[in-house]
ZADO-1210 file (C-alpha; in nm, 4 decimals, padded with zeros to 6 digits):
<atoms>
<atom x="-04.8344" y="-02.9458" z="-00.9026" code="MET" pos="1"/>
<atom x="-04.6570" y="-03.2328" z="-00.7516" code="LYS" pos="2"/>
<atom x="-04.4051" y="-03.2673" z="-01.0204" code="LYS" pos="3"/>
<atom x="-04.3191" y="-02.8998" z="-00.9291" code="ILE" pos="4"/>
<atom x="-04.2946" y="-03.0219" z="-00.5634" code="ARG" pos="5"/>
<atom x="-04.0309" y="-03.3128" z="-00.7214" code="TYR" pos="6"/>
<atom x="-03.8897" y="-03.0921" z="-00.9126" code="ILE" pos="7"/>
<atom x="-03.7932" y="-02.8455" z="-00.6087" code="ILE" pos="8"/>
<atom x="-03.7331" y="-03.1599" z="-00.3874" code="ILE" pos="9"/>
<atom x="-03.5004" y="-03.2688" z="-00.6855" code="ILE" pos="10"/>
<atom x="-03.3102" y="-02.8721" z="-00.6901" code="LEU" pos="11"/>
<atom x="-03.3209" y="-02.9070" z="-00.2981" code="PHE" pos="12"/>
<atom x="-03.1662" y="-03.2862" z="-00.2541" code="ALA" pos="13"/>
<atom x="-02.8478" y="-03.1505" z="-00.5532" code="LEU" pos="14"/>
<atom x="-02.7535" y="-02.8219" z="-00.3929" code="SER" pos="15"/>
<atom x="-02.6940" y="-03.0025" z="-00.0344" code="SER" pos="16"/>
<atom x="-02.5362" y="-03.3076" z="-00.2042" code="CYS" pos="17"/>
<atom x="-02.2549" y="-03.0351" z="-00.3005" code="LYS" pos="18"/>
<atom x="-01.8802" y="-03.0817" z="-00.2127" code="ASP" pos="19"/>
<atom x="-01.7281" y="-02.8914" z="00.0671" code="VAL" pos="20"/>
<atom x="-01.4088" y="-02.7765" z="-00.0048" code="PHE" pos="21"/>
<atom x="-01.1266" y="-02.5043" z="00.0257" code="ASP" pos="22"/>
<atom x="-00.7895" y="-02.5323" z="-00.0798" code="PRO" pos="23"/>
<atom x="-00.5159" y="-02.5878" z="00.1930" code="PRO" pos="24"/>
<atom x="-00.2924" y="-02.3191" z="00.2876" code="PRO" pos="25"/>
<atom x="-00.0029" y="-02.2566" z="00.1745" code="GLN" pos="26"/>
<atom x="00.3373" y="-02.2283" z="00.3558" code="SER" pos="27"/>
<atom x="00.5776" y="-01.9732" z="00.1523" code="LEU" pos="28"/>
<atom x="00.9123" y="-01.8569" z="00.2211" code="MET" pos="29"/>
<atom x="00.8616" y="-01.5020" z="00.2104" code="GLU" pos="30"/>
<atom x="01.1980" y="-01.3349" z="00.0306" code="THR" pos="31"/>
<atom x="01.2847" y="-00.9091" z="00.0579" code="THR" pos="32"/>
<atom x="01.6038" y="-00.7968" z="-00.1829" code="ILE" pos="33"/>
<atom x="01.8496" y="-00.5343" z="00.0256" code="VAL" pos="34"/>
<atom x="02.0352" y="-00.3165" z="-00.2414" code="TYR" pos="35"/>
<atom x="02.3854" y="-00.2615" z="-00.0911" code="SER" pos="36"/>
<atom x="02.3655" y="00.1094" z="-00.1847" code="ASN" pos="37"/>
<atom x="01.9922" y="00.2051" z="-00.1430" code="GLN" pos="38"/>
<atom x="02.1015" y="00.5977" z="-00.3338" code="GLU" pos="39"/>
<atom x="02.2017" y="00.3429" z="-00.6677" code="GLU" pos="40"/>
<atom x="01.8980" y="00.0796" z="-00.6605" code="VAL" pos="41"/>
<atom x="01.8262" y="-00.0051" z="-01.0293" code="ASP" pos="42"/>
<atom x="01.5335" y="-00.1189" z="-01.0986" code="SER" pos="43"/>
<atom x="01.6438" y="-00.4970" z="-01.2474" code="VAL" pos="44"/>
<atom x="01.3569" y="-00.7711" z="-01.3371" code="ALA" pos="45"/>
<atom x="01.4088" y="-01.0480" z="-01.1464" code="ILE" pos="46"/>
<atom x="01.3224" y="-01.4266" z="-01.2371" code="SER" pos="47"/>
<atom x="01.2977" y="-01.7405" z="-00.9860" code="ALA" pos="48"/>
<atom x="01.2947" y="-02.0829" z="-01.0731" code="TYR" pos="49"/>
<atom x="01.3732" y="-02.3941" z="-00.9167" code="GLY" pos="50"/>
<atom x="01.5979" y="-02.5805" z="-00.9654" code="LEU" pos="51"/>
<atom x="01.4600" y="-02.9194" z="-01.0137" code="ASP" pos="52"/>
<atom x="01.1375" y="-02.7848" z="-01.1844" code="LYS" pos="53"/>
<atom x="01.0491" y="-02.6918" z="-01.4866" code="ASP" pos="54"/>
<atom x="00.8057" y="-02.3321" z="-01.4033" code="SER" pos="55"/>
<atom x="00.9160" y="-02.0944" z="-01.3557" code="MET" pos="56"/>
<atom x="00.7767" y="-01.9084" z="-00.9880" code="ILE" pos="57"/>
<atom x="00.8189" y="-01.5489" z="-01.0962" code="ILE" pos="58"/>
<atom x="00.9671" y="-01.4921" z="-01.4430" code="PHE" pos="59"/>
<atom x="01.0861" y="-01.0809" z="-01.5305" code="GLU" pos="60"/>
<atom x="00.9276" y="-00.8819" z="-01.2717" code="GLU" pos="61"/>
<atom x="01.0518" y="-00.5928" z="-01.1326" code="ILE" pos="62"/>
<atom x="01.0022" y="-00.6223" z="-00.7687" code="THR" pos="63"/>
<atom x="01.2436" y="-00.6029" z="-00.4168" code="ASP" pos="64"/>
<atom x="00.9159" y="-00.8949" z="-00.2728" code="MET" pos="65"/>
<atom x="00.8624" y="-01.2530" z="-00.4113" code="PHE" pos="66"/>
<atom x="00.7766" y="-01.6075" z="-00.2047" code="ARG" pos="67"/>
<atom x="00.9429" y="-01.8851" z="-00.3048" code="LEU" pos="68"/>
<atom x="00.7750" y="-02.2615" z="-00.2512" code="PRO" pos="69"/>
<atom x="00.9700" y="-02.4710" z="-00.0198" code="LEU" pos="70"/>
<atom x="01.0061" y="-02.8973" z="-00.0840" code="SER" pos="71"/>
<atom x="00.8701" y="-03.1782" z="00.0826" code="ARG" pos="72"/>
<atom x="01.2257" y="-03.2330" z="00.1208" code="GLN" pos="73"/>
<atom x="01.5056" y="-03.1357" z="00.3527" code="ASP" pos="74"/>
<atom x="01.6353" y="-02.8698" z="00.0921" code="SER" pos="75"/>
<atom x="01.4615" y="-02.6491" z="-00.1554" code="SER" pos="76"/>
<atom x="01.7484" y="-02.4912" z="-00.5026" code="SER" pos="77"/>
<atom x="01.6180" y="-02.2428" z="-00.7020" code="PHE" pos="78"/>
<atom x="01.8273" y="-02.0493" z="-00.9418" code="ILE" pos="79"/>
<atom x="01.7303" y="-01.6109" z="-00.8872" code="VAL" pos="80"/>
<atom x="01.7905" y="-01.4411" z="-01.1857" code="VAL" pos="81"/>
<atom x="01.8948" y="-01.0335" z="-01.1813" code="PHE" pos="82"/>
<atom x="01.8513" y="-00.8924" z="-01.5040" code="GLY" pos="83"/>
<atom x="02.0450" y="-01.1351" z="-01.6818" code="SER" pos="84"/>
<atom x="02.2675" y="-01.2347" z="-01.3729" code="ILE" pos="85"/>
<atom x="02.2282" y="-01.5710" z="-01.2476" code="GLN" pos="86"/>
<atom x="02.2435" y="-01.6173" z="-00.8771" code="ASP" pos="87"/>
<atom x="02.1729" y="-01.9700" z="-00.6496" code="THR" pos="88"/>
<atom x="01.9890" y="-02.0165" z="-00.3260" code="LEU" pos="89"/>
<atom x="01.9913" y="-02.3178" z="-00.1255" code="LEU" pos="90"/>
<atom x="01.7647" y="-02.3714" z="00.1782" code="ILE" pos="91"/>
<atom x="01.7743" y="-02.6626" z="00.4123" code="LYS" pos="92"/>
<atom x="01.5290" y="-02.6565" z="00.5967" code="HIS" pos="93"/>
<atom x="01.3138" y="-02.9657" z="00.8052" code="ASP" pos="94"/>
<atom x="00.9745" y="-02.9417" z="00.7626" code="THR" pos="95"/>
<atom x="00.6497" y="-03.0767" z="00.9590" code="LYS" pos="96"/>
<atom x="00.3039" y="-03.1841" z="00.7814" code="LEU" pos="97"/>
<atom x="00.0246" y="-03.0178" z="00.9671" code="VAL" pos="98"/>
<atom x="-00.3989" y="-03.1081" z="00.9984" code="TYR" pos="99"/>
<atom x="-00.5935" y="-02.7762" z="00.9041" code="GLU" pos="100"/>
<atom x="-00.9115" y="-02.9498" z="00.8731" code="SER" pos="101"/>
<atom x="-01.1504" y="-03.1570" z="00.6612" code="VAL" pos="102"/>
<atom x="-01.2487" y="-02.9029" z="00.4734" code="GLU" pos="103"/>
<atom x="-00.8644" y="-02.8211" z="00.3813" code="THR" pos="104"/>
<atom x="-00.6464" y="-03.1165" z="00.4209" code="GLY" pos="105"/>
<atom x="-00.2552" y="-03.1421" z="00.5547" code="PHE" pos="106"/>
<atom x="-00.0304" y="-02.8379" z="00.4812" code="PHE" pos="107"/>
<atom x="00.3549" y="-02.8298" z="00.5400" code="THR" pos="108"/>
<atom x="00.5149" y="-02.6030" z="00.7722" code="GLU" pos="109"/>
<atom x="00.8975" y="-02.5133" z="00.6789" code="HIS" pos="110"/>
<atom x="01.1993" y="-02.4230" z="00.9421" code="TRP" pos="111"/>
<atom x="01.5006" y="-02.2804" z="00.7596" code="ILE" pos="112"/>
<atom x="01.7751" y="-02.3733" z="00.9277" code="ASN" pos="113"/>
<atom x="02.0706" y="-02.2873" z="00.6790" code="HIS" pos="114"/>
<atom x="02.1082" y="-02.0709" z="00.3288" code="ILE" pos="115"/>
<atom x="02.4068" y="-02.1680" z="00.1366" code="GLU" pos="116"/>
<atom x="02.4406" y="-01.9266" z="-00.2192" code="HIS" pos="117"/>
<atom x="02.6311" y="-01.8008" z="-00.4853" code="SER" pos="118"/>
<atom x="02.8172" y="-01.5079" z="-00.5091" code="PHE" pos="119"/>
<atom x="02.7762" y="-01.3702" z="-00.8845" code="ASN" pos="120"/>
<atom x="02.5130" y="-01.0643" z="-00.7562" code="ARG" pos="121"/>
<atom x="02.4237" y="-01.1800" z="-00.3761" code="ILE" pos="122"/>
<atom x="02.6296" y="-01.0427" z="-00.1089" code="ASP" pos="123"/>
<atom x="02.4574" y="-01.2081" z="00.1904" code="SER" pos="124"/>
<atom x="02.1506" y="-01.3175" z="00.2964" code="VAL" pos="125"/>
<atom x="02.0132" y="-01.2702" z="00.5753" code="VAL" pos="126"/>
<atom x="01.7488" y="-01.5254" z="00.7860" code="ILE" pos="127"/>
<atom x="01.4321" y="-01.2949" z="00.9109" code="ILE" pos="128"/>
<atom x="01.2435" y="-01.5897" z="01.1109" code="ASP" pos="129"/>
<atom x="01.2651" y="-01.9041" z="01.0362" code="SER" pos="130"/>
<atom x="00.9517" y="-02.0654" z="01.0389" code="ALA" pos="131"/>
<atom x="00.7573" y="-02.1043" z="00.6768" code="VAL" pos="132"/>
<atom x="00.4888" y="-02.1194" z="00.7619" code="ASN" pos="133"/>
<atom x="00.0746" y="-02.0312" z="00.6383" code="GLN" pos="134"/>
<atom x="00.1007" y="-01.6856" z="00.7864" code="PHE" pos="135"/>
<atom x="00.2814" y="-01.5037" z="00.5005" code="TRP" pos="136"/>
<atom x="00.5565" y="-01.2738" z="00.6494" code="HIS" pos="137"/>
<atom x="00.9596" y="-01.1801" z="00.5483" code="GLU" pos="138"/>
<atom x="01.1776" y="-01.4851" z="00.5898" code="ASN" pos="139"/>
<atom x="01.5149" y="-01.3924" z="00.4497" code="ILE" pos="140"/>
<atom x="01.6400" y="-01.0722" z="00.2776" code="GLN" pos="141"/>
<atom x="01.8811" y="-01.0959" z="-00.0389" code="LEU" pos="142"/>
<atom x="02.1433" y="-00.8027" z="-00.0155" code="HIS" pos="143"/>
<atom x="02.2285" y="-00.7660" z="-00.3378" code="ILE" pos="144"/>
<atom x="02.5213" y="-00.5779" z="-00.5450" code="ASN" pos="145"/>
<atom x="02.4580" y="-00.3088" z="-00.7110" code="ASN" pos="146"/>
<atom x="02.5320" y="-00.3431" z="-01.0463" code="LEU" pos="147"/>
<atom x="02.9047" y="-00.0514" z="-01.1210" code="PRO" pos="148"/>
<atom x="02.7770" y="00.2451" z="-01.3623" code="LEU" pos="149"/>
<atom x="02.8897" y="00.2597" z="-01.6793" code="SER" pos="150"/>
<atom x="03.1400" y="00.5028" z="-01.7790" code="SER" pos="151"/>
<atom x="02.9789" y="00.6482" z="-02.1107" code="ASN" pos="152"/>
</atoms>
């Protein structure tokens, strides 16, 4: 009977020593795609990756919204591929490290100052909300030119 009591006490002690850790919130820039002619919206696969990173953020998804992680430096660069046409985004932003809690630690908040882009498929970029924080919401809109209809 004493052995069972000791085993129960040891099990309670081990379960109470479990680490309490929650991943910190992520600040992601939400990007919405708006086509220049809504009647001729073509369903193109969209891919995106960071210029200084080797991994894809999104890969050939048919979507009109995606999220991009901004760097801790003062600018972030991305290649966005619409079908087979590439465009470059350069986002200049301010970054602040924010303490969340003991369980989650720190996360970053960003404020978009300026966006430069190539003009292959992107016509213009509109900043909707410059605050990029843990509460994901629309930050920018990419206004995209439709491809000309091919004549058969």
